[in-house]
N, C-alpha and C positions, 0 to 999 in steps of 0.2 A: 255612658262612656265619658271618662274623665277628660276634660279639656286640657290641651297642652298650652304651654306658655305662648306658642305661636298663634294658637286659636284666640287666646285672650288678647294678644297684641293686635291681631287683625280686627277684633271687635272694637278695641280702643281707637284704632286708625279709622275704622268706618264711622264711629261715633263722631270723631272730630271733623270728618268730612261731611257729616250730615246724611249718611247713607242708611242708618238704622231705622227700623220701624218703631213706633211707640212701644210695642210689646217687647222688642229687642232691647230698647233703651232701659225699660224697667228691669228686665232680667240682668242687664249689665250693672245697674245701680245696686241691685241686691247682691251681686257678686262683689262689688266694691265694699259693701257693708260687711260681708263675711271675711274679706281679705283686704284690710285697709292698706296693706303695703302696695296694692295695685294702683293706689292713688299716685305713687311716685312715677309709675309708667305713664299715667294720664298726663301728669304735669310735664314730664319730659316730652311727650308727644305734642302737647300744646306749645311748649317752648320751641320745639323744632319748627312747627308750622309758622310761628311768629318770625323766626329767623328767615325761613324761606320767603315769606311775604316781604320782609324788609329788603332782602337781597334782590328780589325781583323788582321792587320799586327803584332800587339804586341803579340797576343795570339797564333800565330803559327810560327813554325820555317821552315815550308815548304813553297813552292811557293804559294802565295795567289790564290784563285779561280779566274777564268776569270772575274766574275762579279765585283771583287774588284781590278782588276789589272790595272785600269786606273791611270794615273799620278795624283798626289794630286792636281795639279792646274786645273784639268778638271772641277770640280764643280765651282771653282772661275771664270773660263773663261766663263762658261755657264751663271752665274749670271751677269757678266760684259756685256756679249753680250745682254742679255735681257734688262738691264738698258739702254744701248746705243740705242737699237731698240725702246724701249718705248719712250725715249726722241725724237727720230726722228719721231715716229708716232704722238706724241703730236704736234710737229711742223708742220707736213705735213697735219694734219687734219684742220688746220686753214689757212687762206689766207697768202700767202707768204709775204704780207706787214704787218703782225702782228706787232704791236708796241711793242717795248722793255719794255714799262711800264707795260705790262701784266705779265712780268717775274720778276719785281722788287718790293721792299717794298714801299708802298705808304706812310705809316705812321708807325713809330716804336712804339711798345706797351710799356707801363710803366714797365712791368716786365723785360724789357731788361736793365734797369738801374742797375748800380752797387751800392750796399749799404755797410755799415760797416759790417765786417765779424763777429761781436759779440765778438771778442777777446778783453779782457780788461787787462791792466797791470798797474803798478804803474806809468808808463810814461804818464804824462798829455797830451803830444803831440799826442800820439796814440788815447787817449780817445777823444780829440777834433776833430781830423781828421775823426774818425768814426762818431761822432755826426753830423758833418757838412755834410757828405755824406747822412746820414739818413734824416736830415732836408731838404736837397736838393731834395731827393726822395719824401718826403711828400709835398713839394711845387709843384713839378711836377705833382703829383697826383691831387692836388688842382687846377691845371691849372695856377699857378703863375710861369710861365716860367722865367720871369725876376729875381725873387728872387732865383729860383733854380740855374740859371746860376751864379748869384752872389755868392752863397754858394759854388758852384763847383770851381769858380775862387779863392775863399779864400783858398780852399784846395790846389790848384795849386801854389798859391803865397807863402803860409806859410808852407805847409806840403808835398812838392813835393818829397816824397820818396815812395818806393814801399811797398804795392800795391796801395797806395792812389793816386799817380800821374796818373797812367794809368786808374784807376777807374774814377777819376774826368774828365780827358780828354775824355774818352769814353762817359760819361754822357753828357758832354757839346756838343760833336759831335752829339749825338742823338737829343738833343734839337734843334740844328742848322739844322739838317736834316729835322726834322718835320716842321720847319719854312721856309723851302725852301732855306736856306742858305747853298747850297751844297759845294761851294768852301771852306767856313769856316769850314764846318763839315769834309771835307777831311783833312784839316790841323790838326784838333783836333784828328781825328783817327790816323793820322801819328804820332802825339805826343804821343798818347797812345802806339802805336807799338814801338816807340823808347824807352819807359820806361818799358814796361811790362816785368815782370820776374816771371817765374814759374806759369803762369796763361794761360793755353791753351784756356780757355773759352773767356777771354778778347781778346786774340790774334785773335781767329777765328771771334769773333763779330766785331772787328775793321776792319779786312780784308773784311768781308762780306758787312758791311754797307758802307765802303769806296768804294767798287766796285759798289754798288748801286748808291752812290752819283756821281761817275764818269760817270755812264750811264746817269744820269740826266743832266749832262753838256756836253754830247756828246763825252767824251774822252773814246772811246770804246776799244782802244788798251790797255790803262792803266787799264781800268775796267776789261778786260779779265785777266790780270795778277793778280789783286787783288782778283777776284772771284776764280781763280784757287787756289790761296794760301788758301782761305777759304775752298774750296773743299778738298784740300790735307790734311787739318787738321782732316778730317773725323769725324766731330762732328755733332751738331744738324742742321747745315746749309748745310749738304752734299747734300741732294736731291735738294733743291731749287738752290743751287750753280751749281749743275750738269746741270740742265735744262737751267739756265741763260747762263752758259758757252757754251752749244750747240747752243743757239740762237745767242750769240755773234760770235761764230765761223762761223755760217751760214751767218750772216750779213756782216762779215769781209771777206768772201770768202774763208775761210779755209775748208769748207765742201760743197760739191756739192751733194745735196740730190737726184738729178736726177740719179746719178751714184751710189747711196748708196748701193743698192742690189748687183750690180756687184762687188763693192769693197769688200763686205763681202764674196762673192764667191771666190775671189782671195785669 
């Protein structure tokens, strides 16, 4: 009998409250591995519990009840543990020789390109740079990658100020990545990282796709550093970066999954 969303929510709630048996917890972890989107429900539940705990502490001057006396990091630790175990389950459920390309981006979608931010001023240079970025995006969508690259190069050559420099280099790196020019794309993403200012999104994007490119050329140690930097920024690439990071750790010998359970018990 297929479980309903309510059944799953009840399981998550019971897990956070510590009411599940060991066998039930394992079943729940397997379900998380099959349906990663359920992690969002767990994180929401953990967040709600933290808020309840904090409000209870604010509303009373007496010692909190035992049910609320756990350290505040407890819920975060529970969530972190589940994320780590889910990643290990996903890796263990496939052959140990799973190729890294199952964890990386095969082709970067058009919506990842940076465009003009729509801000216009009396300065014609800013208007021109925005227009070139937008024209490059349009050329990319049309499949005219040579023209798109030329437009982004024009931004780099004539308007290499922020945020235009980092945007143009990021876009150029995306085109190079999709064309299999991984070494060139790494150089472009590095150039974007050297210039980026006050744009967490561009920084995260450059680290993530640079890490993917490094995997493609077999530079796994460097890829691990870049992917970790993307993960640490805690943005839209957090979950795929986490899974790729675990796979890299495994392939590089930093994690021994045969001893994984015993290491958790310690």
